[in-house]
PDB file with SEQRES, HELIX, SHEET and CRYST1 records, atoms N, CA, C and O in Angstrom:
SEQRES   1 A   78  MET HIS ASN LEU ILE VAL GLY SER PRO LYS GLU GLY SER          
SEQRES   2 A   78  GLU THR ILE THR SER LEU MET GLU ASN PHE MET GLY LEU          
SEQRES   3 A   78  LEU ARG VAL HIS VAL LYS GLN GLY VAL ASN LEU ALA VAL          
SEQRES   4 A   78  ARG ASP VAL ARG SER SER ASP PRO TYR ALA ILE LYS MET          
SEQRES   5 A   78  GLY GLN GLN ARG LEU LYS THR ARG ILE LEU LYS LYS ASP          
SEQRES   6 A   78  VAL ASN PRO GLU TRP ASN ASP TYR LEU THR LEU SER MET          
HELIX    1 AA1 PRO A    9  GLU A   11  5                                   3    
HELIX    2 AA2 ILE A   16  ASN A   22  1                                   7    
SHEET    1 AA1 2 LEU A  26  GLN A  33  0                                        
SHEET    2 AA1 2 GLU A  69  SER A  77 -1                                        
SHEET    1 AA2 2 ALA A  49  MET A  52  0                                        
SHEET    2 AA2 2 GLN A  55  LYS A  58 -1                                        
CRYST1    1.000    1.000    1.000  90.00  90.00  90.00 P 1           1          
ATOM      1  N   MET A   1     -39.590  55.916   2.564  1.00  0.00           N  
ATOM      2  CA  MET A   1     -39.589  54.794   3.354  1.00  0.00           C  
ATOM      3  C   MET A   1     -38.417  53.932   2.893  1.00  0.00           C  
ATOM      4  O   MET A   1     -38.208  53.716   1.700  1.00  0.00           O  
ATOM      5  N   HIS A   2     -37.659  53.448   3.882  1.00  0.00           N  
ATOM      6  CA  HIS A   2     -36.476  52.588   3.617  1.00  0.00           C  
ATOM      7  C   HIS A   2     -36.864  51.048   3.550  1.00  0.00           C  
ATOM      8  O   HIS A   2     -37.729  50.596   4.300  1.00  0.00           O  
ATOM      9  N   ASN A   3     -36.267  50.349   2.728  1.00  0.00           N  
ATOM     10  CA  ASN A   3     -36.591  48.868   2.592  1.00  0.00           C  
ATOM     11  C   ASN A   3     -35.370  48.100   3.238  1.00  0.00           C  
ATOM     12  O   ASN A   3     -34.207  48.349   2.920  1.00  0.00           O  
ATOM     13  N   LEU A   4     -35.674  47.284   4.035  1.00  0.00           N  
ATOM     14  CA  LEU A   4     -34.574  46.348   4.678  1.00  0.00           C  
ATOM     15  C   LEU A   4     -34.619  45.054   3.953  1.00  0.00           C  
ATOM     16  O   LEU A   4     -35.677  44.449   3.783  1.00  0.00           O  
ATOM     17  N   ILE A   5     -33.494  44.638   3.536  1.00  0.00           N  
ATOM     18  CA  ILE A   5     -33.321  43.327   2.864  1.00  0.00           C  
ATOM     19  C   ILE A   5     -33.174  42.200   3.868  1.00  0.00           C  
ATOM     20  O   ILE A   5     -32.330  42.304   4.759  1.00  0.00           O  
ATOM     21  N   VAL A   6     -33.941  41.139   3.773  1.00  0.00           N  
ATOM     22  CA  VAL A   6     -33.903  39.953   4.579  1.00  0.00           C  
ATOM     23  C   VAL A   6     -33.252  38.869   3.764  1.00  0.00           C  
ATOM     24  O   VAL A   6     -33.749  38.564   2.680  1.00  0.00           O  
ATOM     25  N   GLY A   7     -32.076  38.214   4.253  1.00  0.00           N  
ATOM     26  CA  GLY A   7     -31.457  37.205   3.560  1.00  0.00           C  
ATOM     27  C   GLY A   7     -30.512  37.765   2.582  1.00  0.00           C  
ATOM     28  O   GLY A   7     -30.391  38.984   2.462  1.00  0.00           O  
ATOM     29  N   SER A   8     -29.825  36.911   1.865  1.00  0.00           N  
ATOM     30  CA  SER A   8     -28.890  37.288   0.776  1.00  0.00           C  
ATOM     31  C   SER A   8     -29.530  37.183  -0.509  1.00  0.00           C  
ATOM     32  O   SER A   8     -30.480  36.428  -0.716  1.00  0.00           O  
ATOM     33  N   PRO A   9     -28.942  38.043  -1.491  1.00  0.00           N  
ATOM     34  CA  PRO A   9     -29.536  37.922  -2.776  1.00  0.00           C  
ATOM     35  C   PRO A   9     -29.601  36.533  -3.529  1.00  0.00           C  
ATOM     36  O   PRO A   9     -30.410  36.315  -4.431  1.00  0.00           O  
ATOM     37  N   LYS A  10     -28.758  35.697  -3.116  1.00  0.00           N  
ATOM     38  CA  LYS A  10     -28.749  34.360  -3.588  1.00  0.00           C  
ATOM     39  C   LYS A  10     -30.009  33.565  -3.114  1.00  0.00           C  
ATOM     40  O   LYS A  10     -30.528  32.697  -3.816  1.00  0.00           O  
ATOM     41  N   GLU A  11     -30.428  33.890  -1.982  1.00  0.00           N  
ATOM     42  CA  GLU A  11     -31.552  33.210  -1.267  1.00  0.00           C  
ATOM     43  C   GLU A  11     -32.866  33.648  -1.728  1.00  0.00           C  
ATOM     44  O   GLU A  11     -33.843  33.095  -1.223  1.00  0.00           O  
ATOM     45  N   GLY A  12     -33.046  34.565  -2.619  1.00  0.00           N  
ATOM     46  CA  GLY A  12     -34.414  35.123  -3.047  1.00  0.00           C  
ATOM     47  C   GLY A  12     -34.868  35.982  -2.077  1.00  0.00           C  
ATOM     48  O   GLY A  12     -35.863  35.686  -1.416  1.00  0.00           O  
ATOM     49  N   SER A  13     -34.162  37.187  -1.876  1.00  0.00           N  
ATOM     50  CA  SER A  13     -34.388  38.100  -0.787  1.00  0.00           C  
ATOM     51  C   SER A  13     -35.824  38.777  -0.945  1.00  0.00           C  
ATOM     52  O   SER A  13     -36.302  38.994  -2.058  1.00  0.00           O  
ATOM     53  N   GLU A  14     -36.466  39.090   0.220  1.00  0.00           N  
ATOM     54  CA  GLU A  14     -37.594  39.782   0.138  1.00  0.00           C  
ATOM     55  C   GLU A  14     -37.430  41.048   1.047  1.00  0.00           C  
ATOM     56  O   GLU A  14     -36.624  40.987   1.975  1.00  0.00           O  
ATOM     57  N   THR A  15     -38.118  42.135   0.840  1.00  0.00           N  
ATOM     58  CA  THR A  15     -38.073  43.259   1.596  1.00  0.00           C  
ATOM     59  C   THR A  15     -39.069  43.201   2.717  1.00  0.00           C  
ATOM     60  O   THR A  15     -40.110  42.557   2.585  1.00  0.00           O  
ATOM     61  N   ILE A  16     -38.788  43.840   3.793  1.00  0.00           N  
ATOM     62  CA  ILE A  16     -39.749  43.922   4.908  1.00  0.00           C  
ATOM     63  C   ILE A  16     -41.054  44.381   4.442  1.00  0.00           C  
ATOM     64  O   ILE A  16     -42.075  43.897   4.931  1.00  0.00           O  
ATOM     65  N   THR A  17     -41.106  45.363   3.447  1.00  0.00           N  
ATOM     66  CA  THR A  17     -42.369  45.870   2.949  1.00  0.00           C  
ATOM     67  C   THR A  17     -43.221  44.770   2.269  1.00  0.00           C  
ATOM     68  O   THR A  17     -44.431  44.661   2.467  1.00  0.00           O  
ATOM     69  N   SER A  18     -42.506  43.967   1.456  1.00  0.00           N  
ATOM     70  CA  SER A  18     -43.262  42.922   0.788  1.00  0.00           C  
ATOM     71  C   SER A  18     -43.704  41.826   1.704  1.00  0.00           C  
ATOM     72  O   SER A  18     -44.736  41.193   1.480  1.00  0.00           O  
ATOM     73  N   LEU A  19     -42.916  41.592   2.754  1.00  0.00           N  
ATOM     74  CA  LEU A  19     -43.274  40.647   3.743  1.00  0.00           C  
ATOM     75  C   LEU A  19     -44.448  41.026   4.447  1.00  0.00           C  
ATOM     76  O   LEU A  19     -45.318  40.180   4.648  1.00  0.00           O  
ATOM     77  N   MET A  20     -44.596  42.335   4.895  1.00  0.00           N  
ATOM     78  CA  MET A  20     -45.740  42.829   5.610  1.00  0.00           C  
ATOM     79  C   MET A  20     -46.997  42.912   4.766  1.00  0.00           C  
ATOM     80  O   MET A  20     -48.103  42.768   5.288  1.00  0.00           O  
ATOM     81  N   GLU A  21     -46.851  43.133   3.520  1.00  0.00           N  
ATOM     82  CA  GLU A  21     -48.040  43.108   2.606  1.00  0.00           C  
ATOM     83  C   GLU A  21     -48.750  41.768   2.686  1.00  0.00           C  
ATOM     84  O   GLU A  21     -49.978  41.682   2.659  1.00  0.00           O  
ATOM     85  N   ASN A  22     -47.951  40.748   2.782  1.00  0.00           N  
ATOM     86  CA  ASN A  22     -48.570  39.282   2.802  1.00  0.00           C  
ATOM     87  C   ASN A  22     -48.876  38.816   4.101  1.00  0.00           C  
ATOM     88  O   ASN A  22     -49.588  37.822   4.245  1.00  0.00           O  
ATOM     89  N   PHE A  23     -48.373  39.483   5.129  1.00  0.00           N  
ATOM     90  CA  PHE A  23     -48.678  39.151   6.608  1.00  0.00           C  
ATOM     91  C   PHE A  23     -50.151  39.177   6.953  1.00  0.00           C  
ATOM     92  O   PHE A  23     -50.785  40.223   6.811  1.00  0.00           O  
ATOM     93  N   MET A  24     -50.703  38.113   7.385  1.00  0.00           N  
ATOM     94  CA  MET A  24     -52.107  37.993   7.845  1.00  0.00           C  
ATOM     95  C   MET A  24     -52.241  37.942   9.373  1.00  0.00           C  
ATOM     96  O   MET A  24     -53.234  38.416   9.925  1.00  0.00           O  
ATOM     97  N   GLY A  25     -51.292  37.397  10.019  1.00  0.00           N  
ATOM     98  CA  GLY A  25     -51.381  37.233  11.551  1.00  0.00           C  
ATOM     99  C   GLY A  25     -50.464  36.120  11.987  1.00  0.00           C  
ATOM    100  O   GLY A  25     -49.596  35.641  11.258  1.00  0.00           O  
ATOM    101  N   LEU A  26     -50.714  35.736  13.233  1.00  0.00           N  
ATOM    102  CA  LEU A  26     -49.946  34.714  13.865  1.00  0.00           C  
ATOM    103  C   LEU A  26     -50.807  33.469  14.249  1.00  0.00           C  
ATOM    104  O   LEU A  26     -51.891  33.627  14.810  1.00  0.00           O  
ATOM    105  N   LEU A  27     -50.335  32.274  13.955  1.00  0.00           N  
ATOM    106  CA  LEU A  27     -51.097  31.103  14.405  1.00  0.00           C  
ATOM    107  C   LEU A  27     -50.326  30.411  15.531  1.00  0.00           C  
ATOM    108  O   LEU A  27     -49.221  29.928  15.285  1.00  0.00           O  
ATOM    109  N   ARG A  28     -50.859  30.342  16.754  1.00  0.00           N  
ATOM    110  CA  ARG A  28     -50.277  29.641  17.809  1.00  0.00           C  
ATOM    111  C   ARG A  28     -50.885  28.249  17.936  1.00  0.00           C  
ATOM    112  O   ARG A  28     -52.103  28.070  17.913  1.00  0.00           O  
ATOM    113  N   VAL A  29     -49.952  27.227  18.077  1.00  0.00           N  
ATOM    114  CA  VAL A  29     -50.426  25.999  18.189  1.00  0.00           C  
ATOM    115  C   VAL A  29     -49.962  25.323  19.516  1.00  0.00           C  
ATOM    116  O   VAL A  29     -48.778  25.381  19.849  1.00  0.00           O  
ATOM    117  N   HIS A  30     -50.862  24.707  20.243  1.00  0.00           N  
ATOM    118  CA  HIS A  30     -50.482  24.081  21.583  1.00  0.00           C  
ATOM    119  C   HIS A  30     -50.314  22.564  21.292  1.00  0.00           C  
ATOM    120  O   HIS A  30     -51.267  21.859  20.960  1.00  0.00           O  
ATOM    121  N   VAL A  31     -49.127  22.135  21.427  1.00  0.00           N  
ATOM    122  CA  VAL A  31     -48.777  20.686  21.249  1.00  0.00           C  
ATOM    123  C   VAL A  31     -48.831  20.126  22.660  1.00  0.00           C  
ATOM    124  O   VAL A  31     -47.883  20.406  23.395  1.00  0.00           O  
ATOM    125  N   LYS A  32     -49.777  19.401  23.117  1.00  0.00           N  
ATOM    126  CA  LYS A  32     -49.936  18.959  24.555  1.00  0.00           C  
ATOM    127  C   LYS A  32     -49.221  17.653  24.769  1.00  0.00           C  
ATOM    128  O   LYS A  32     -48.319  17.603  25.605  1.00  0.00           O  
ATOM    129  N   GLN A  33     -49.559  16.610  24.079  1.00  0.00           N  
ATOM    130  CA  GLN A  33     -48.921  15.325  24.434  1.00  0.00           C  
ATOM    131  C   GLN A  33     -49.091  14.376  23.293  1.00  0.00           C  
ATOM    132  O   GLN A  33     -49.906  14.609  22.400  1.00  0.00           O  
ATOM    133  N   GLY A  34     -48.318  13.285  23.307  1.00  0.00           N  
ATOM    134  CA  GLY A  34     -48.362  12.154  22.414  1.00  0.00           C  
ATOM    135  C   GLY A  34     -48.711  10.851  23.167  1.00  0.00           C  
ATOM    136  O   GLY A  34     -48.220  10.600  24.268  1.00  0.00           O  
ATOM    137  N   VAL A  35     -49.525  10.081  22.571  1.00  0.00           N  
ATOM    138  CA  VAL A  35     -49.831   8.783  23.234  1.00  0.00           C  
ATOM    139  C   VAL A  35     -49.461   7.613  22.487  1.00  0.00           C  
ATOM    140  O   VAL A  35     -49.793   7.509  21.306  1.00  0.00           O  
ATOM    141  N   ASN A  36     -48.741   6.644  23.132  1.00  0.00           N  
ATOM    142  CA  ASN A  36     -48.313   5.399  22.485  1.00  0.00           C  
ATOM    143  C   ASN A  36     -47.637   5.609  21.035  1.00  0.00           C  
ATOM    144  O   ASN A  36     -47.941   4.961  20.033  1.00  0.00           O  
ATOM    145  N   LEU A  37     -46.715   6.578  21.097  1.00  0.00           N  
ATOM    146  CA  LEU A  37     -45.950   6.829  19.816  1.00  0.00           C  
ATOM    147  C   LEU A  37     -45.030   5.573  19.491  1.00  0.00           C  
ATOM    148  O   LEU A  37     -44.574   4.809  20.342  1.00  0.00           O  
ATOM    149  N   ALA A  38     -44.835   5.485  18.119  1.00  0.00           N  
ATOM    150  CA  ALA A  38     -44.043   4.321  17.690  1.00  0.00           C  
ATOM    151  C   ALA A  38     -42.666   4.447  18.104  1.00  0.00           C  
ATOM    152  O   ALA A  38     -42.110   5.545  18.070  1.00  0.00           O  
ATOM    153  N   VAL A  39     -42.064   3.377  18.502  1.00  0.00           N  
ATOM    154  CA  VAL A  39     -40.683   3.377  18.987  1.00  0.00           C  
ATOM    155  C   VAL A  39     -39.833   3.389  17.833  1.00  0.00           C  
ATOM    156  O   VAL A  39     -40.001   2.473  17.028  1.00  0.00           O  
ATOM    157  N   ARG A  40     -38.922   4.279  17.589  1.00  0.00           N  
ATOM    158  CA  ARG A  40     -38.011   4.396  16.406  1.00  0.00           C  
ATOM    159  C   ARG A  40     -36.566   4.015  16.913  1.00  0.00           C  
ATOM    160  O   ARG A  40     -35.824   3.318  16.221  1.00  0.00           O  
ATOM    161  N   ASP A  41     -36.199   4.499  18.144  1.00  0.00           N  
ATOM    162  CA  ASP A  41     -34.918   4.155  18.595  1.00  0.00           C  
ATOM    163  C   ASP A  41     -34.843   4.177  20.164  1.00  0.00           C  
ATOM    164  O   ASP A  41     -35.209   5.173  20.788  1.00  0.00           O  
ATOM    165  N   VAL A  42     -34.433   3.224  20.689  1.00  0.00           N  
ATOM    166  CA  VAL A  42     -34.226   3.019  22.140  1.00  0.00           C  
ATOM    167  C   VAL A  42     -35.269   3.852  23.103  1.00  0.00           C  
ATOM    168  O   VAL A  42     -34.946   4.658  23.976  1.00  0.00           O  
ATOM    169  N   ARG A  43     -36.441   3.504  22.772  1.00  0.00           N  
ATOM    170  CA  ARG A  43     -37.568   4.006  23.505  1.00  0.00           C  
ATOM    171  C   ARG A  43     -37.507   5.635  23.719  1.00  0.00           C  
ATOM    172  O   ARG A  43     -37.783   6.123  24.815  1.00  0.00           O  
ATOM    173  N   SER A  44     -37.192   6.300  22.790  1.00  0.00           N  
ATOM    174  CA  SER A  44     -37.267   7.743  22.826  1.00  0.00           C  
ATOM    175  C   SER A  44     -38.247   8.238  21.723  1.00  0.00           C  
ATOM    176  O   SER A  44     -38.385   7.611  20.673  1.00  0.00           O  
ATOM    177  N   SER A  45     -38.917   9.380  21.999  1.00  0.00           N  
ATOM    178  CA  SER A  45     -39.762   9.901  21.058  1.00  0.00           C  
ATOM    179  C   SER A  45     -39.089  11.060  20.270  1.00  0.00           C  
ATOM    180  O   SER A  45     -38.339  11.843  20.853  1.00  0.00           O  
ATOM    181  N   ASP A  46     -39.342  11.160  19.025  1.00  0.00           N  
ATOM    182  CA  ASP A  46     -38.932  12.226  18.198  1.00  0.00           C  
ATOM    183  C   ASP A  46     -39.734  13.482  18.519  1.00  0.00           C  
ATOM    184  O   ASP A  46     -40.861  13.393  19.006  1.00  0.00           O  
ATOM    185  N   PRO A  47     -39.179  14.606  18.259  1.00  0.00           N  
ATOM    186  CA  PRO A  47     -40.005  15.852  18.510  1.00  0.00           C  
ATOM    187  C   PRO A  47     -41.127  15.867  17.518  1.00  0.00           C  
ATOM    188  O   PRO A  47     -41.039  15.279  16.440  1.00  0.00           O  
ATOM    189  N   TYR A  48     -42.199  16.555  17.899  1.00  0.00           N  
ATOM    190  CA  TYR A  48     -43.332  16.744  17.061  1.00  0.00           C  
ATOM    191  C   TYR A  48     -43.087  18.070  16.137  1.00  0.00           C  
ATOM    192  O   TYR A  48     -42.798  19.155  16.641  1.00  0.00           O  
ATOM    193  N   ALA A  49     -43.216  17.890  14.881  1.00  0.00           N  
ATOM    194  CA  ALA A  49     -42.764  18.971  14.041  1.00  0.00           C  
ATOM    195  C   ALA A  49     -44.024  19.426  13.261  1.00  0.00           C  
ATOM    196  O   ALA A  49     -44.866  18.619  12.866  1.00  0.00           O  
ATOM    197  N   ILE A  50     -44.107  20.761  13.061  1.00  0.00           N  
ATOM    198  CA  ILE A  50     -45.142  21.521  12.294  1.00  0.00           C  
ATOM    199  C   ILE A  50     -44.474  22.215  11.148  1.00  0.00           C  
ATOM    200  O   ILE A  50     -43.521  22.957  11.387  1.00  0.00           O  
ATOM    201  N   LYS A  51     -44.887  22.040   9.953  1.00  0.00           N  
ATOM    202  CA  LYS A  51     -44.342  22.789   8.762  1.00  0.00           C  
ATOM    203  C   LYS A  51     -45.459  23.502   8.144  1.00  0.00           C  
ATOM    204  O   LYS A  51     -46.558  22.969   7.995  1.00  0.00           O  
ATOM    205  N   MET A  52     -45.160  24.851   7.736  1.00  0.00           N  
ATOM    206  CA  MET A  52     -46.217  25.538   6.952  1.00  0.00           C  
ATOM    207  C   MET A  52     -45.319  26.394   6.033  1.00  0.00           C  
ATOM    208  O   MET A  52     -44.501  27.176   6.517  1.00  0.00           O  
ATOM    209  N   GLY A  53     -45.468  26.247   4.777  1.00  0.00           N  
ATOM    210  CA  GLY A  53     -44.562  26.949   3.806  1.00  0.00           C  
ATOM    211  C   GLY A  53     -43.175  26.734   4.149  1.00  0.00           C  
ATOM    212  O   GLY A  53     -42.767  25.588   4.340  1.00  0.00           O  
ATOM    213  N   GLN A  54     -42.345  27.835   4.253  1.00  0.00           N  
ATOM    214  CA  GLN A  54     -40.960  27.709   4.552  1.00  0.00           C  
ATOM    215  C   GLN A  54     -40.689  27.602   6.010  1.00  0.00           C  
ATOM    216  O   GLN A  54     -39.544  27.388   6.408  1.00  0.00           O  
ATOM    217  N   GLN A  55     -41.789  27.754   6.902  1.00  0.00           N  
ATOM    218  CA  GLN A  55     -41.510  27.718   8.359  1.00  0.00           C  
ATOM    219  C   GLN A  55     -41.575  26.279   8.798  1.00  0.00           C  
ATOM    220  O   GLN A  55     -42.402  25.508   8.312  1.00  0.00           O  
ATOM    221  N   ARG A  56     -40.685  25.910   9.735  1.00  0.00           N  
ATOM    222  CA  ARG A  56     -40.596  24.621  10.321  1.00  0.00           C  
ATOM    223  C   ARG A  56     -40.378  24.664  11.811  1.00  0.00           C  
ATOM    224  O   ARG A  56     -39.251  25.001  12.176  1.00  0.00           O  
ATOM    225  N   LEU A  57     -41.260  24.382  12.713  1.00  0.00           N  
ATOM    226  CA  LEU A  57     -41.120  24.402  14.118  1.00  0.00           C  
ATOM    227  C   LEU A  57     -41.199  22.954  14.740  1.00  0.00           C  
ATOM    228  O   LEU A  57     -41.816  22.054  14.168  1.00  0.00           O  
ATOM    229  N   LYS A  58     -40.586  22.786  15.863  1.00  0.00           N  
ATOM    230  CA  LYS A  58     -40.698  21.496  16.500  1.00  0.00           C  
ATOM    231  C   LYS A  58     -40.637  21.686  17.919  1.00  0.00           C  
ATOM    232  O   LYS A  58     -40.100  22.679  18.411  1.00  0.00           O  
ATOM    233  N   THR A  59     -41.227  20.667  18.676  1.00  0.00           N  
ATOM    234  CA  THR A  59     -41.148  20.568  20.179  1.00  0.00           C  
ATOM    235  C   THR A  59     -39.800  20.235  20.589  1.00  0.00           C  
ATOM    236  O   THR A  59     -38.953  19.910  19.757  1.00  0.00           O  
ATOM    237  N   ARG A  60     -39.556  20.301  21.841  1.00  0.00           N  
ATOM    238  CA  ARG A  60     -38.301  19.844  22.437  1.00  0.00           C  
ATOM    239  C   ARG A  60     -38.308  18.193  22.405  1.00  0.00           C  
ATOM    240  O   ARG A  60     -39.367  17.573  22.312  1.00  0.00           O  
ATOM    241  N   ILE A  61     -37.181  17.621  22.481  1.00  0.00           N  
ATOM    242  CA  ILE A  61     -37.119  16.190  22.597  1.00  0.00           C  
ATOM    243  C   ILE A  61     -37.220  15.741  24.007  1.00  0.00           C  
ATOM    244  O   ILE A  61     -36.513  16.238  24.884  1.00  0.00           O  
ATOM    245  N   LEU A  62     -38.123  14.769  24.246  1.00  0.00           N  
ATOM    246  CA  LEU A  62     -38.169  14.109  25.571  1.00  0.00           C  
ATOM    247  C   LEU A  62     -37.636  12.659  25.438  1.00  0.00           C  
ATOM    248  O   LEU A  62     -38.212  11.802  24.769  1.00  0.00           O  
ATOM    249  N   LYS A  63     -36.631  12.479  26.042  1.00  0.00           N  
ATOM    250  CA  LYS A  63     -35.784  11.164  25.966  1.00  0.00           C  
ATOM    251  C   LYS A  63     -36.561  10.080  26.640  1.00  0.00           C  
ATOM    252  O   LYS A  63     -37.166  10.303  27.689  1.00  0.00           O  
ATOM    253  N   LYS A  64     -36.557   8.813  26.011  1.00  0.00           N  
ATOM    254  CA  LYS A  64     -37.082   7.634  26.609  1.00  0.00           C  
ATOM    255  C   LYS A  64     -38.523   7.745  27.050  1.00  0.00           C  
ATOM    256  O   LYS A  64     -38.858   7.339  28.163  1.00  0.00           O  
ATOM    257  N   ASP A  65     -39.361   8.270  26.229  1.00  0.00           N  
ATOM    258  CA  ASP A  65     -40.777   8.445  26.565  1.00  0.00           C  
ATOM    259  C   ASP A  65     -41.611   8.297  25.274  1.00  0.00           C  
ATOM    260  O   ASP A  65     -41.493   9.119  24.365  1.00  0.00           O  
ATOM    261  N   VAL A  66     -42.448   7.253  25.197  1.00  0.00           N  
ATOM    262  CA  VAL A  66     -43.347   7.157  24.150  1.00  0.00           C  
ATOM    263  C   VAL A  66     -44.766   7.729  24.348  1.00  0.00           C  
ATOM    264  O   VAL A  66     -45.653   7.664  23.497  1.00  0.00           O  
ATOM    265  N   ASN A  67     -44.881   8.296  25.560  1.00  0.00           N  
ATOM    266  CA  ASN A  67     -45.970   9.038  25.906  1.00  0.00           C  
ATOM    267  C   ASN A  67     -45.619  10.368  26.495  1.00  0.00           C  
ATOM    268  O   ASN A  67     -45.840  10.708  27.658  1.00  0.00           O  
ATOM    269  N   PRO A  68     -45.008  11.128  25.496  1.00  0.00           N  
ATOM    270  CA  PRO A  68     -44.393  12.506  26.030  1.00  0.00           C  
ATOM    271  C   PRO A  68     -45.511  13.519  26.239  1.00  0.00           C  
ATOM    272  O   PRO A  68     -46.544  13.512  25.570  1.00  0.00           O  
ATOM    273  N   GLU A  69     -45.243  14.395  27.212  1.00  0.00           N  
ATOM    274  CA  GLU A  69     -46.125  15.515  27.606  1.00  0.00           C  
ATOM    275  C   GLU A  69     -45.350  16.861  27.255  1.00  0.00           C  
ATOM    276  O   GLU A  69     -44.669  17.409  28.122  1.00  0.00           O  
ATOM    277  N   TRP A  70     -45.446  17.307  26.162  1.00  0.00           N  
ATOM    278  CA  TRP A  70     -44.699  18.529  25.800  1.00  0.00           C  
ATOM    279  C   TRP A  70     -45.207  19.785  26.393  1.00  0.00           C  
ATOM    280  O   TRP A  70     -44.445  20.556  26.976  1.00  0.00           O  
ATOM    281  N   ASN A  71     -46.559  20.030  26.253  1.00  0.00           N  
ATOM    282  CA  ASN A  71     -47.192  21.249  26.697  1.00  0.00           C  
ATOM    283  C   ASN A  71     -46.511  22.453  26.096  1.00  0.00           C  
ATOM    284  O   ASN A  71     -46.324  23.454  26.788  1.00  0.00           O  
ATOM    285  N   ASP A  72     -46.133  22.396  24.836  1.00  0.00           N  
ATOM    286  CA  ASP A  72     -45.343  23.436  24.126  1.00  0.00           C  
ATOM    287  C   ASP A  72     -46.235  24.348  23.226  1.00  0.00           C  
ATOM    288  O   ASP A  72     -47.221  23.870  22.665  1.00  0.00           O  
ATOM    289  N   TYR A  73     -45.920  25.549  23.099  1.00  0.00           N  
ATOM    290  CA  TYR A  73     -46.563  26.441  22.276  1.00  0.00           C  
ATOM    291  C   TYR A  73     -45.739  26.816  21.075  1.00  0.00           C  
ATOM    292  O   TYR A  73     -44.616  27.286  21.257  1.00  0.00           O  
ATOM    293  N   LEU A  74     -46.220  26.640  19.835  1.00  0.00           N  
ATOM    294  CA  LEU A  74     -45.361  26.891  18.630  1.00  0.00           C  
ATOM    295  C   LEU A  74     -46.165  28.017  17.924  1.00  0.00           C  
ATOM    296  O   LEU A  74     -47.387  27.885  17.842  1.00  0.00           O  
ATOM    297  N   THR A  75     -45.578  29.078  17.427  1.00  0.00           N  
ATOM    298  CA  THR A  75     -46.171  30.185  16.748  1.00  0.00           C  
ATOM    299  C   THR A  75     -45.633  30.287  15.368  1.00  0.00           C  
ATOM    300  O   THR A  75     -44.417  30.349  15.193  1.00  0.00           O  
ATOM    301  N   LEU A  76     -46.525  30.309  14.315  1.00  0.00           N  
ATOM    302  CA  LEU A  76     -46.219  30.444  12.983  1.00  0.00           C  
ATOM    303  C   LEU A  76     -46.751  31.759  12.465  1.00  0.00           C  
ATOM    304  O   LEU A  76     -47.804  32.194  12.929  1.00  0.00           O  
ATOM    305  N   SER A  77     -46.113  32.395  11.567  1.00  0.00           N  
ATOM    306  CA  SER A  77     -46.720  33.614  10.967  1.00  0.00           C  
ATOM    307  C   SER A  77     -47.405  33.202   9.597  1.00  0.00           C  
ATOM    308  O   SER A  77     -46.994  32.307   8.858  1.00  0.00           O  
ATOM    309  N   MET A  78     -48.440  33.946   9.394  1.00  0.00           N  
ATOM    310  CA  MET A  78     -49.232  33.637   8.199  1.00  0.00           C  
ATOM    311  C   MET A  78     -49.311  34.722   7.282  1.00  0.00           C  
ATOM    312  O   MET A  78     -49.945  34.600   6.234  1.00  0.00           O  
TER     313      MET A  78                                                      
END                                                                             
């Protein structure tokens, strides 16, 4: 069996084999909407972000909307 290196040695590389040993599945999150979000700058909402371990996902940015309807699906590996 061949091992594929992911990343550079400086980044603390892991092989595909070691990544798959720890893989449990995928988590799919449905980010539907925000209601009355705090105004941070010129009536626009920041994207909604999800972080789990080293993974960080975010919705798209909807300009000038404090009640954004993203209806986005974000997928994290576990």
